[in-house]
C-alpha positions in Angstrom: 25.2 -16.6 14.3 26.8 -14.6 11.6 19.6 -14.8 9.5 10.0 -21.9 7.5 6.1 -24.5 8.8 5.6 -28.0 7.2 2.5 -30.1 7.8 3.3 -33.1 10.1 2.2 -36.4 8.7 -0.5 -37.9 10.9 -0.2 -41.5 11.9 -3.2 -43.8 12.0 -3.2 -46.4 14.7 -5.3 -49.5 14.1 -6.7 -51.2 17.2 -7.9 -54.8 17.3 -11.6 -54.9 18.1 -12.4 -56.1 21.7 -13.8 -59.7 21.7 -17.2 -60.0 23.3 -17.5 -62.6 26.0 -19.0 -65.8 24.7 -20.5 -68.0 27.4 -21.4 -70.8 25.0 -17.9 -72.2 25.5 -16.9 -74.0 28.6 -14.3 -72.7 31.1 -12.0 -75.5 30.1 -12.0 -74.4 26.4 -11.2 -70.8 27.4 -8.2 -72.0 29.5 -6.9 -74.0 26.6 -7.3 -71.0 24.3 -5.4 -68.8 26.6 -2.5 -71.3 27.0 -2.3 -71.5 23.2 -2.1 -67.7 22.8 0.6 -67.0 25.5 3.6 -68.5 23.4 2.5 -66.4 20.4 2.4 -63.3 22.5 5.9 -64.0 23.8 7.2 -64.6 20.3 5.7 -61.3 19.0 7.1 -59.4 22.0 10.6 -60.8 21.5 10.5 -59.8 17.8 9.4 -56.2 18.6 12.2 -55.9 21.1 14.7 -57.1 18.6 13.4 -54.8 15.9 13.7 -51.8 18.3 17.3 -52.8 19.1 18.1 -53.1 15.4 16.7 -49.6 14.6 18.6 -47.0 16.8 16.9 -43.7 17.4 18.2 -40.6 15.7 18.8 -37.4 17.6 17.5 -34.4 15.7 18.1 -30.7 16.5 14.7 -29.2 17.3 16.0 -25.7 18.0 18.1 -23.4 20.1 17.9 -20.4 22.3 20.6 -17.8 23.0 20.7 -15.5 26.1 22.8 -12.4 26.7 24.3 -11.7 30.1 25.4 -8.1 29.9 28.4 -6.7 31.9 27.7 -4.2 34.6 30.5 -2.6 36.6 33.0 -4.8 34.8 31.4 -8.1 35.6 28.5 -10.3 34.4 25.1 -9.2 35.6 23.0 -12.3 35.6 20.0 -10.4 37.0 19.8 -8.5 33.7 20.0 -11.6 31.4 17.7 -11.5 28.4 16.9 -13.5 25.3 19.1 -12.7 22.3 17.8 -15.1 19.6 16.2 -18.4 18.9 15.3 -20.8 16.1 13.1 -23.9 15.8 13.3 -26.3 12.9 11.1 -28.6 10.8 12.0 -32.2 10.2 13.7 -31.3 7.0 15.9 -28.7 8.7 14.1 -25.6 7.4 13.4 -22.8 9.9 10.0 -23.0 11.4 10.2 -20.0 13.7 12.9 -17.4 14.4 13.4 -14.7 17.0 16.2 -12.1 16.7 17.2 -8.7 17.9 16.7 -5.7 15.6 20.3 -4.5 16.2 23.5 -6.5 16.6 24.6 -4.1 19.5 24.0 -6.1 22.7 24.3 -2.8 24.8 21.4 -1.0 23.0 18.6 -0.2 25.3 16.0 0.0 22.4 17.0 -3.3 20.8 13.6 -5.0 20.6 12.9 -8.6 19.8 11.6 -9.4 16.3 10.1 -12.7 15.1 9.4 -14.7 12.0 7.0 -17.7 11.4 7.5 -19.5 8.1 5.3 -21.8 6.0 6.6 -24.1 3.2 5.3 -26.0 0.2 7.5 -28.7 -1.3 10.5 -27.3 0.5 10.0 -23.7 -0.7 9.2 -20.8 1.6 5.7 -19.7 0.7 4.6 -17.4 3.5 6.3 -15.5 6.3 4.7 -13.7 9.2 7.1 -11.1 10.4 6.8 -8.9 13.5 9.3 -6.0 13.4 7.6 -3.2 15.4 4.4 -3.9 13.4 3.1 -7.2 11.8 3.6 -8.0 8.2 2.8 -10.9 5.9 5.2 -11.8 3.1 4.1 -14.0 0.2 6.8 -15.7 -2.0 6.3 -16.8 -5.6 8.6 -19.0 -7.7 9.2 -19.7 -11.3 11.1 -23.0 -12.0 11.9 -23.1 -8.3 13.6 -19.7 -8.4 12.2 -16.8 -6.3 10.4 -14.5 -8.7 8.3 -12.2 -6.5 7.8 -11.1 -2.9 4.7 -9.3 -1.8 4.4 -7.6 1.5 1.1 -6.9 3.3 0.0 -5.1 6.4 -3.5 -5.0 7.7 -4.6 -2.4 5.1 -3.3 -4.5 2.1 -0.2 -4.7 -0.1 2.5 -2.2 0.8 5.6 -3.5 -1.0 6.5 -5.7 -4.0 9.8 -7.1 -5.3 10.3 -8.8 -8.6 13.4 -10.8 -9.6 15.2 -11.7 -12.8 18.0 -14.2 -13.2 21.1 -15.0 -15.2 22.9 -18.3 -14.8 20.6 -19.1 -11.8 21.8 -15.9 -10.0 19.7 -12.8 -9.4 20.6 -10.3 -12.0 18.0 -7.7 -11.4 15.6 -6.8 -8.6 12.7 -4.3 -9.0 11.2 -2.4 -6.1 7.6 -1.3 -6.6 5.9 1.8 -5.3 2.4 0.3 -4.3 0.5 3.4 -3.2 -1.8 4.9 -5.8 -0.8 3.6 -9.2 1.8 0.9 -8.7 5.1 1.6 -10.5 8.8 0.6 -10.3 10.6 3.0 -8.0 14.0 1.4 -7.9 16.0 -1.1 -9.9 19.0 -3.1 -8.6 21.5 -4.5 -11.1 23.7 -7.2 -9.5 27.2 -8.5 -10.5 29.1 -11.5 -9.0 32.6 -12.8 -8.7 33.8 -16.2 -9.9 33.0 -17.7 -6.5 29.3 -16.6 -6.6 29.7 -13.6 -4.2 27.6 -10.5 -5.0 30.2 -7.8 -5.5 28.2 -4.9 -7.1 24.8 -3.4 -7.0 24.1 -0.6 -9.5 21.0 1.2 -8.3 18.7 3.1 -10.6 16.2 5.4 -8.8 13.3 6.8 -10.9 15.4 6.2 -14.1 18.5 8.1 -12.7 21.8 6.8 -11.3 21.3 6.6 -7.5 24.6 5.0 -6.6 26.6 1.8 -6.6 27.4 -0.5 -3.8 30.6 -2.6 -3.8 31.5 -5.6 -1.6 34.8 -7.3 -0.9 35.3 -10.8 0.5 38.0 -12.9 2.2 39.1 -16.4 1.1 36.2 -17.8 3.2 33.6 -15.8 1.2 32.7 -13.6 4.2 32.2 -9.9 3.4 35.0 -7.6 4.7 34.1 -4.2 3.2 31.1 -2.4 1.8 31.7 0.8 -0.2 29.0 3.2 -1.6 29.9 5.2 -4.7 27.9 8.3 -5.7 28.3 9.0 -9.4 27.0 12.5 -9.4 29.6 13.6 -6.8 32.3 11.1 -8.0 32.9 10.1 -4.3 33.1 6.8 -2.5 32.4 6.1 1.2 33.3 3.0 3.2 30.0 2.1 4.9 31.1 -1.0 6.7 34.4 -2.8 7.6 34.5 -6.4 9.0 37.4 -8.7 10.1 37.6 -12.4 10.9 40.0 -14.9 12.5 39.4 -18.6 11.7 40.1 -21.9 13.2 41.9 -24.6 11.1 38.6 -26.2 10.2 37.1 -22.8 8.9 34.9 -22.0 11.9 35.1 -18.5 13.4 37.5 -17.9 16.2 36.8 -14.2 16.2 34.7 -11.7 14.1 34.5 -8.0 14.3 31.5 -6.1 12.8 30.3 -2.5 13.1 27.4 -1.9 15.5 27.0 1.9 15.0 28.1 3.6 11.8 31.7 2.5 11.0 33.1 3.8 14.3 31.7 1.6 17.1 32.5 -2.1 16.6 31.7 -5.4 18.4 34.1 -8.3 18.6 32.8 -11.8 19.0 35.0 -14.6 20.4 33.6 -18.0 19.8 33.6 -21.2 22.0 32.3 -24.5 20.8 30.8 -27.8 22.1 32.4 -31.1 21.1 29.8 -31.6 18.3 30.9 -28.3 16.7 27.9 -26.2 17.8 28.5 -22.8 19.5 28.5 -23.0 23.3 29.1 -19.3 24.1 30.4 -16.1 22.6 32.3 -13.4 24.5 31.3 -10.0 23.3 33.6 -6.9 23.3 33.1 -3.3 22.2 35.3 -0.6 20.7 34.4 3.0 20.3 37.5 4.0 18.3 37.5 1.9 15.2 37.8 -1.7 14.1 41.4 -2.0 15.4 40.8 0.1 18.5 40.8 -1.1 22.2 38.0 -3.5 23.1 36.3 -3.9 26.4 34.0 -6.9 27.3 30.3 -6.0 27.3 28.6 -9.3 27.6 28.4 -13.1 27.1 26.0 -14.9 24.8 25.2 -18.5 25.9 23.5 -21.1 23.6 21.1 -23.8 24.7 20.1 -26.6 22.3 17.0 -28.8 22.2 17.2 -32.2 20.7 14.5 -34.8 20.0 15.0 -38.6 19.5 13.1 -40.1 16.6 
């Protein structure tokens, strides 16, 4: 858990034309013809059966849906169960559609469901219809198969634009454009990475002045553990986010703890898995006194998977 539509190939089915009855032949000739065809039909039928036995069907994940059962009065309240997230996939594994909650806090009463619908060309995301309160259309452009621009539209026209520059196939700069009136660059992000490819620094220039610097730290599994914001003008740093993880021997999550409100309220997720390695359910707990405070269970997230045989 811890966030596009390809054209299906149509199949053409050729049908043998129906033979018109021909009364110029005798009944005896028709019987002989039928008797001659029967063995051929049997041979073809046996061959098809053998071919189908030799080519086993492959089970493909078509999508999944997750539901939250919140806790009320210290126990699961199944009457208040609601959809938490869902994904559906194209044949190549890309995400066709996705639904997700705006916040990670399962207890939030204003946590509305958002959605994305994605379109691809040659395996690259080209368009995304996103509904987060209002509807937006995102258009993605590429240069040498690397993302070079994202344009965001609402019903009135373009409202946002993001341009990207690269160094060693990693995004080195991102330009945010102000699109109202005369378009101009409003903010520039300058990115740095560690030797494992993790983004560790974002120096932000706002209207040609130092706006601040974001720093990230990671564990040995390359999952982010801390986000710090530094303000140059005040020479002060603030920890904006702490995270913690416990892993199984194979590297999957056993537990994860992330903030759900500021860096005070935290949610803990305890993971359970199916035999095939997919998540079966997650027990969710909440702390209101820090990442290492006392946690109380607030819900259960159950996962349901849809498979198709091809």
